[in-house]
One Martini backbone bead per residue (centre of mass of N, CA, C, O) as a GRO file, in nm:
protein
  378
    1UNK     BB    1   3.429  11.360  14.208
    2UNK     BB    2   3.272  11.296  13.912
    3UNK     BB    3   2.974  11.146  13.931
    4UNK     BB    4   2.864  11.134  13.640
    5UNK     BB    5   3.114  10.994  13.520
    6UNK     BB    6   3.109  10.742  13.693
    7UNK     BB    7   2.822  10.647  13.612
    8UNK     BB    8   2.905  10.624  13.307
    9UNK     BB    9   3.136  10.406  13.333
   10UNK     BB   10   2.984  10.149  13.414
   11UNK     BB   11   2.818  10.097  13.150
   12UNK     BB   12   3.063  10.114  12.965
   13UNK     BB   13   3.221   9.874  13.073
   14UNK     BB   14   3.002   9.666  13.044
   15UNK     BB   15   2.956   9.699  12.735
   16UNK     BB   16   3.240   9.633  12.639
   17UNK     BB   17   3.244   9.341  12.754
   18UNK     BB   18   3.000   9.232  12.608
   19UNK     BB   19   3.098   9.281  12.319
   20UNK     BB   20   3.369   9.129  12.331
   21UNK     BB   21   3.245   8.852  12.411
   22UNK     BB   22   3.048   8.818  12.170
   23UNK     BB   23   3.283   8.820  11.963
   24UNK     BB   24   3.488   8.602  12.084
   25UNK     BB   25   3.345   8.327  12.134
   26UNK     BB   26   3.291   8.230  11.840
   27UNK     BB   27   3.595   8.224  11.770
   28UNK     BB   28   3.680   8.019  11.981
   29UNK     BB   29   3.499   7.792  11.883
   30UNK     BB   30   3.617   7.772  11.600
   31UNK     BB   31   3.909   7.702  11.691
   32UNK     BB   32   3.840   7.451  11.861
   33UNK     BB   33   3.736   7.285  11.614
   34UNK     BB   34   3.995   7.302  11.445
   35UNK     BB   35   4.185   7.187  11.707
   36UNK     BB   36   4.036   6.993  11.903
   37UNK     BB   37   3.924   7.163  12.180
   38UNK     BB   38   3.802   6.956  12.425
   39UNK     BB   39   3.577   6.831  12.660
   40UNK     BB   40   3.608   6.530  12.794
   41UNK     BB   41   3.412   6.285  12.861
   42UNK     BB   42   3.305   6.136  13.176
   43UNK     BB   43   3.191   6.006  13.474
   44UNK     BB   44   3.171   6.311  13.599
   45UNK     BB   45   3.038   6.412  13.343
   46UNK     BB   46   2.728   6.553  13.184
   47UNK     BB   47   2.821   6.587  12.908
   48UNK     BB   48   2.773   6.602  12.550
   49UNK     BB   49   2.992   6.607  12.325
   50UNK     BB   50   3.141   6.887  12.167
   51UNK     BB   51   3.316   7.102  12.404
   52UNK     BB   52   3.455   7.378  12.466
   53UNK     BB   53   3.714   7.510  12.722
   54UNK     BB   54   3.775   7.845  12.631
   55UNK     BB   55   3.598   8.080  12.759
   56UNK     BB   56   3.812   8.214  12.967
   57UNK     BB   57   4.001   8.366  12.755
   58UNK     BB   58   3.798   8.627  12.750
   59UNK     BB   59   3.804   8.765  13.028
   60UNK     BB   60   4.067   8.931  13.098
   61UNK     BB   61   4.095   9.101  12.841
   62UNK     BB   62   3.822   9.244  12.864
   63UNK     BB   63   3.863   9.368  13.143
   64UNK     BB   64   4.129   9.526  13.085
   65UNK     BB   65   4.031   9.706  12.860
   66UNK     BB   66   3.798   9.847  13.014
   67UNK     BB   67   3.955   9.940  13.269
   68UNK     BB   68   4.180  10.104  13.129
   69UNK     BB   69   3.992  10.304  12.997
   70UNK     BB   70   3.864  10.410  13.260
   71UNK     BB   71   4.131  10.498  13.399
   72UNK     BB   72   4.213  10.697  13.177
   73UNK     BB   73   3.971  10.884  13.214
   74UNK     BB   74   4.027  10.952  13.509
   75UNK     BB   75   4.323  11.058  13.470
   76UNK     BB   76   4.216  11.289  13.251
   77UNK     BB   77   4.063  11.425  13.480
   78UNK     BB   78   4.083  11.743  13.613
   79UNK     BB   79   3.890  11.713  13.857
   80UNK     BB   80   4.000  11.389  13.908
   81UNK     BB   81   4.264  11.258  13.971
   82UNK     BB   82   4.402  10.921  13.907
   83UNK     BB   83   4.508  10.652  14.115
   84UNK     BB   84   4.630  10.338  14.124
   85UNK     BB   85   4.628  10.107  14.335
   86UNK     BB   86   4.847   9.868  14.434
   87UNK     BB   87   4.641   9.630  14.470
   88UNK     BB   88   4.552   9.630  14.172
   89UNK     BB   89   4.829   9.575  14.042
   90UNK     BB   90   4.892   9.316  14.194
   91UNK     BB   91   4.628   9.175  14.113
   92UNK     BB   92   4.680   9.178  13.807
   93UNK     BB   93   4.931   9.000  13.820
   94UNK     BB   94   4.794   8.754  13.950
   95UNK     BB   95   4.576   8.713  13.732
   96UNK     BB   96   4.772   8.670  13.494
   97UNK     BB   97   4.912   8.424  13.608
   98UNK     BB   98   4.653   8.246  13.623
   99UNK     BB   99   4.563   8.273  13.332
  100UNK     BB  100   4.811   8.136  13.203
  101UNK     BB  101   4.768   7.870  13.352
  102UNK     BB  102   4.481   7.809  13.246
  103UNK     BB  103   4.546   7.803  12.946
  104UNK     BB  104   4.751   7.575  12.961
  105UNK     BB  105   4.557   7.366  13.081
  106UNK     BB  106   4.344   7.376  12.844
  107UNK     BB  107   4.556   7.281  12.624
  108UNK     BB  108   4.766   7.052  12.795
  109UNK     BB  109   4.784   7.036  13.088
  110UNK     BB  110   4.786   7.037  13.454
  111UNK     BB  111   4.902   6.994  13.754
  112UNK     BB  112   4.870   7.063  14.095
  113UNK     BB  113   5.181   7.093  14.136
  114UNK     BB  114   5.162   7.365  13.965
  115UNK     BB  115   4.900   7.529  14.037
  116UNK     BB  116   4.925   7.567  14.345
  117UNK     BB  117   5.181   7.751  14.364
  118UNK     BB  118   5.058   7.976  14.184
  119UNK     BB  119   4.831   8.048  14.376
  120UNK     BB  120   5.017   8.138  14.606
  121UNK     BB  121   5.165   8.362  14.456
  122UNK     BB  122   4.913   8.532  14.387
  123UNK     BB  123   4.832   8.575  14.683
  124UNK     BB  124   5.096   8.718  14.766
  125UNK     BB  125   5.065   8.963  14.582
  126UNK     BB  126   4.818   9.079  14.725
  127UNK     BB  127   4.952   9.101  15.011
  128UNK     BB  128   5.196   9.288  14.921
  129UNK     BB  129   4.994   9.548  14.905
  130UNK     BB  130   4.825   9.520  15.203
  131UNK     BB  131   4.602   9.294  15.145
  132UNK     BB  132   4.483   9.196  15.462
  133UNK     BB  133   4.376   9.027  15.737
  134UNK     BB  134   4.349   9.212  16.071
  135UNK     BB  135   4.041   9.110  16.147
  136UNK     BB  136   3.789   8.890  16.303
  137UNK     BB  137   3.543   9.017  16.456
  138UNK     BB  138   3.510   8.774  16.698
  139UNK     BB  139   3.613   8.519  16.600
  140UNK     BB  140   3.677   8.326  16.861
  141UNK     BB  141   3.748   8.611  17.010
  142UNK     BB  142   3.885   8.757  16.767
  143UNK     BB  143   4.059   9.032  16.643
  144UNK     BB  144   4.332   9.151  16.627
  145UNK     BB  145   4.608   9.087  16.397
  146UNK     BB  146   4.899   8.996  16.291
  147UNK     BB  147   5.088   8.953  16.010
  148UNK     BB  148   5.196   8.661  16.083
  149UNK     BB  149   4.885   8.568  16.056
  150UNK     BB  150   4.721   8.728  15.836
  151UNK     BB  151   4.876   8.657  15.576
  152UNK     BB  152   4.858   8.345  15.571
  153UNK     BB  153   4.552   8.337  15.598
  154UNK     BB  154   4.492   8.490  15.333
  155UNK     BB  155   4.629   8.296  15.141
  156UNK     BB  156   4.456   8.050  15.211
  157UNK     BB  157   4.183   8.183  15.140
  158UNK     BB  158   4.236   8.243  14.843
  159UNK     BB  159   4.294   7.950  14.758
  160UNK     BB  160   4.021   7.840  14.848
  161UNK     BB  161   3.844   8.014  14.659
  162UNK     BB  162   3.964   7.932  14.392
  163UNK     BB  163   3.892   7.625  14.429
  164UNK     BB  164   3.590   7.657  14.471
  165UNK     BB  165   3.533   7.764  14.183
  166UNK     BB  166   3.678   7.543  14.020
  167UNK     BB  167   3.517   7.282  14.148
  168UNK     BB  168   3.208   7.392  14.087
  169UNK     BB  169   3.266   7.351  13.771
  170UNK     BB  170   3.024   7.100  13.667
  171UNK     BB  171   2.787   7.280  13.554
  172UNK     BB  172   2.585   7.463  13.390
  173UNK     BB  173   2.617   7.791  13.529
  174UNK     BB  174   2.730   7.772  13.822
  175UNK     BB  175   2.991   7.937  13.850
  176UNK     BB  176   2.885   8.189  13.697
  177UNK     BB  177   2.633   8.236  13.871
  178UNK     BB  178   2.781   8.273  14.141
  179UNK     BB  179   2.965   8.506  14.045
  180UNK     BB  180   2.739   8.701  13.979
  181UNK     BB  181   2.633   8.720  14.264
  182UNK     BB  182   2.890   8.810  14.412
  183UNK     BB  183   2.974   9.058  14.233
  184UNK     BB  184   2.716   9.214  14.277
  185UNK     BB  185   2.747   9.256  14.578
  186UNK     BB  186   3.026   9.398  14.572
  187UNK     BB  187   2.954   9.627  14.375
  188UNK     BB  188   2.734   9.758  14.546
  189UNK     BB  189   2.923   9.822  14.780
  190UNK     BB  190   3.122   9.999  14.623
  191UNK     BB  191   2.920  10.209  14.530
  192UNK     BB  192   2.807  10.290  14.812
  193UNK     BB  193   3.125  10.357  14.912
  194UNK     BB  194   3.291  10.500  14.668
  195UNK     BB  195   3.451  10.259  14.499
  196UNK     BB  196   3.528  10.303  14.187
  197UNK     BB  197   3.743  10.095  14.088
  198UNK     BB  198   3.595   9.842  14.192
  199UNK     BB  199   3.327   9.886  14.040
  200UNK     BB  200   3.454   9.867  13.760
  201UNK     BB  201   3.555   9.576  13.783
  202UNK     BB  202   3.278   9.454  13.842
  203UNK     BB  203   3.140   9.542  13.577
  204UNK     BB  204   3.337   9.387  13.394
  205UNK     BB  205   3.287   9.102  13.503
  206UNK     BB  206   2.985   9.100  13.430
  207UNK     BB  207   3.029   9.151  13.119
  208UNK     BB  208   3.160   8.855  13.076
  209UNK     BB  209   2.957   8.658  13.224
  210UNK     BB  210   2.677   8.688  13.090
  211UNK     BB  211   2.739   8.585  12.800
  212UNK     BB  212   2.859   8.318  12.888
  213UNK     BB  213   2.610   8.203  13.028
  214UNK     BB  214   2.442   8.180  12.769
  215UNK     BB  215   2.629   7.990  12.614
  216UNK     BB  216   2.649   7.765  12.837
  217UNK     BB  217   2.332   7.712  12.879
  218UNK     BB  218   2.197   7.765  12.566
  219UNK     BB  219   2.386   7.613  12.426
  220UNK     BB  220   2.501   7.385  12.160
  221UNK     BB  221   2.685   7.134  12.018
  222UNK     BB  222   2.537   7.106  11.744
  223UNK     BB  223   2.562   7.439  11.691
  224UNK     BB  224   2.823   7.559  11.813
  225UNK     BB  225   2.735   7.737  12.112
  226UNK     BB  226   2.906   7.586  12.320
  227UNK     BB  227   3.076   7.664  12.642
  228UNK     BB  228   3.344   7.659  12.857
  229UNK     BB  229   3.546   7.798  13.097
  230UNK     BB  230   3.764   7.678  13.243
  231UNK     BB  231   4.057   7.761  13.404
  232UNK     BB  232   4.087   8.050  13.301
  233UNK     BB  233   3.814   8.134  13.432
  234UNK     BB  234   3.806   8.014  13.726
  235UNK     BB  235   4.072   8.135  13.831
  236UNK     BB  236   4.012   8.431  13.773
  237UNK     BB  237   3.738   8.454  13.927
  238UNK     BB  238   3.840   8.351  14.197
  239UNK     BB  239   4.040   8.587  14.239
  240UNK     BB  240   3.843   8.822  14.223
  241UNK     BB  241   3.657   8.730  14.451
  242UNK     BB  242   3.876   8.722  14.669
  243UNK     BB  243   3.961   9.019  14.652
  244UNK     BB  244   3.684   9.136  14.720
  245UNK     BB  245   3.647   8.999  14.994
  246UNK     BB  246   3.898   9.120  15.131
  247UNK     BB  247   3.818   9.413  15.093
  248UNK     BB  248   3.555   9.401  15.254
  249UNK     BB  249   3.699   9.281  15.519
  250UNK     BB  250   3.885   9.578  15.516
  251UNK     BB  251   3.708   9.792  15.584
  252UNK     BB  252   3.785  10.161  15.704
  253UNK     BB  253   3.744  10.465  15.566
  254UNK     BB  254   3.451  10.500  15.556
  255UNK     BB  255   3.187  10.642  15.710
  256UNK     BB  256   2.976  10.439  15.625
  257UNK     BB  257   3.128  10.192  15.723
  258UNK     BB  258   3.158  10.268  16.021
  259UNK     BB  259   2.840  10.298  16.066
  260UNK     BB  260   2.714  10.027  15.894
  261UNK     BB  261   2.938   9.777  15.823
  262UNK     BB  262   3.186   9.702  15.998
  263UNK     BB  263   3.050   9.500  16.211
  264UNK     BB  264   2.972   9.310  15.924
  265UNK     BB  265   3.196   9.260  15.698
  266UNK     BB  266   3.241   8.955  15.708
  267UNK     BB  267   2.959   8.882  15.607
  268UNK     BB  268   2.959   9.044  15.342
  269UNK     BB  269   3.214   8.893  15.228
  270UNK     BB  270   3.131   8.559  15.292
  271UNK     BB  271   2.831   8.485  15.237
  272UNK     BB  272   2.850   8.443  14.917
  273UNK     BB  273   3.070   8.183  14.976
  274UNK     BB  274   2.947   7.941  15.128
  275UNK     BB  275   2.891   7.716  14.923
  276UNK     BB  276   3.174   7.670  14.784
  277UNK     BB  277   3.344   7.651  15.045
  278UNK     BB  278   3.194   7.422  15.196
  279UNK     BB  279   3.221   7.219  14.967
  280UNK     BB  280   3.536   7.203  14.958
  281UNK     BB  281   3.581   7.130  15.254
  282UNK     BB  282   3.416   6.869  15.254
  283UNK     BB  283   3.577   6.729  15.030
  284UNK     BB  284   3.856   6.731  15.161
  285UNK     BB  285   3.776   6.571  15.412
  286UNK     BB  286   3.662   6.322  15.267
  287UNK     BB  287   3.924   6.245  15.113
  288UNK     BB  288   4.116   6.222  15.354
  289UNK     BB  289   3.949   6.004  15.511
  290UNK     BB  290   3.991   5.818  15.231
  291UNK     BB  291   4.292   5.848  15.137
  292UNK     BB  292   4.291   6.106  14.952
  293UNK     BB  293   4.325   6.345  14.753
  294UNK     BB  294   4.190   6.662  14.754
  295UNK     BB  295   4.212   6.646  14.412
  296UNK     BB  296   4.031   6.416  14.376
  297UNK     BB  297   3.819   6.296  14.150
  298UNK     BB  298   3.454   6.322  14.174
  299UNK     BB  299   3.085   6.272  14.285
  300UNK     BB  300   3.054   6.489  14.566
  301UNK     BB  301   2.914   6.720  14.486
  302UNK     BB  302   2.637   6.903  14.519
  303UNK     BB  303   2.537   6.863  14.221
  304UNK     BB  304   2.555   6.555  14.221
  305UNK     BB  305   2.348   6.506  14.446
  306UNK     BB  306   2.103   6.640  14.315
  307UNK     BB  307   2.113   6.451  14.061
  308UNK     BB  308   2.082   6.178  14.226
  309UNK     BB  309   1.767   6.270  14.309
  310UNK     BB  310   1.658   6.390  14.001
  311UNK     BB  311   1.785   6.636  13.901
  312UNK     BB  312   1.850   6.863  13.689
  313UNK     BB  313   2.071   7.083  13.583
  314UNK     BB  314   1.887   7.332  13.613
  315UNK     BB  315   1.777   7.269  13.895
  316UNK     BB  316   2.048   7.257  14.041
  317UNK     BB  317   2.144   7.539  13.974
  318UNK     BB  318   1.905   7.705  14.092
  319UNK     BB  319   1.921   7.588  14.378
  320UNK     BB  320   2.212   7.668  14.453
  321UNK     BB  321   2.182   7.971  14.403
  322UNK     BB  322   1.945   8.001  14.601
  323UNK     BB  323   2.098   7.906  14.853
  324UNK     BB  324   2.311   8.128  14.843
  325UNK     BB  325   2.112   8.364  14.872
  326UNK     BB  326   1.990   8.278  15.143
  327UNK     BB  327   2.243   8.279  15.309
  328UNK     BB  328   2.305   8.578  15.270
  329UNK     BB  329   2.040   8.706  15.374
  330UNK     BB  330   2.036   8.575  15.654
  331UNK     BB  331   2.312   8.676  15.754
  332UNK     BB  332   2.260   8.993  15.721
  333UNK     BB  333   2.014   8.987  15.919
  334UNK     BB  334   2.119   8.830  16.188
  335UNK     BB  335   2.388   8.991  16.264
  336UNK     BB  336   2.230   9.225  16.423
  337UNK     BB  337   2.139   8.994  16.666
  338UNK     BB  338   2.389   8.793  16.629
  339UNK     BB  339   2.649   8.625  16.687
  340UNK     BB  340   2.899   8.534  16.471
  341UNK     BB  341   2.942   8.242  16.583
  342UNK     BB  342   2.648   8.151  16.552
  343UNK     BB  343   2.625   8.197  16.251
  344UNK     BB  344   2.851   8.004  16.168
  345UNK     BB  345   2.735   7.751  16.304
  346UNK     BB  346   2.466   7.754  16.148
  347UNK     BB  347   2.581   7.711  15.868
  348UNK     BB  348   2.716   7.436  15.924
  349UNK     BB  349   2.466   7.284  16.020
  350UNK     BB  350   2.289   7.320  15.771
  351UNK     BB  351   2.487   7.194  15.569
  352UNK     BB  352   2.508   6.917  15.709
  353UNK     BB  353   2.207   6.840  15.707
  354UNK     BB  354   2.173   6.849  15.401
  355UNK     BB  355   2.380   6.617  15.343
  356UNK     BB  356   2.244   6.400  15.506
  357UNK     BB  357   1.983   6.397  15.347
  358UNK     BB  358   2.107   6.340  15.069
  359UNK     BB  359   2.251   6.074  15.138
  360UNK     BB  360   1.996   5.918  15.226
  361UNK     BB  361   1.843   5.954  14.963
  362UNK     BB  362   2.048   5.812  14.782
  363UNK     BB  363   2.050   5.541  14.932
  364UNK     BB  364   1.749   5.478  14.890
  365UNK     BB  365   1.752   5.483  14.579
  366UNK     BB  366   1.969   5.265  14.540
  367UNK     BB  367   1.820   5.038  14.689
  368UNK     BB  368   1.568   5.043  14.510
  369UNK     BB  369   1.714   4.988  14.239
  370UNK     BB  370   1.841   4.718  14.327
  371UNK     BB  371   1.572   4.574  14.383
  372UNK     BB  372   1.452   4.606  14.099
  373UNK     BB  373   1.682   4.458  13.951
  374UNK     BB  374   1.646   4.188  14.097
  375UNK     BB  375   1.351   4.138  14.016
  376UNK     BB  376   1.405   4.142  13.709
  377UNK     BB  377   1.601   3.896  13.704
  378UNK     BB  378   1.383   3.697  13.838
   0.00000   0.00000   0.00000
């Protein structure tokens, strides 16, 4: 493959997506105000004012335009004719299915009784291409697994990741910031391993996320420059992140991968996802133990806890993204010397201890506030 052309395509794809997103988001905001399509504040949400929730409608169209242009250039290159792998085409179908679901939910609202089966169907589409986890790399002593176990496990994992990204989208810049971190990691791996088509998709995803992050974090409702991702964005990005993670977890073809990454590819694939995945697993367990639906809305997310101890939205966002980065770096460093099961157990223990500390701190602050209120009444 013409290396110079490939390296030129990555900034081209990124630039196309940045430009399209910068053009599209103000128009989406304008339409949202005309049609009164806002994210209504309630007891769980921290924003005030009228903020459109349709930022995610710009994601998939921008990505597909840039990626299709890049693939067309590759296919027309006589030096290296290019065929798009089946897993990318199946993945695009699944992403489009989720995108349409997300747009519908952002416009008129959908229950999880509808969204959850669609997530399963989209996950099945990705697995139908042959992209599923067939080796646990020693987790719980398990290595190669048959399709009858690997395919359902992969479907469950994809749905879990989609919901992890969707449910952690609770404060400005958190979901998009975490996705930027994750997709950057995966894209660097794809570039290093010569996986051109996946690196192109990664560059496109970053190209739509970065301008959105700026509008979401630095925009204001008063100036009509603020916008939320909505389900169209979180479901789409969750699916892309899940597909990238599964692809990294099934690396097998490259000599570089066999020599340098393969023994640790599970960690490279899932270490960037530790924070959102562990948060959603903890939430689901907590809600089930309290006899509530796993999808019951509450204020028990990690960002709510940090804000309950006095952190601002920006401080909570930066801290959570920083924690995610630390988890990733520590995992990829220690996996060279420590058994993968010990690494996994360590992640869970650290996460649990952090939540115990936060819960006790919140309880102490609430007790102190209640005592102060009682003294004031007296």
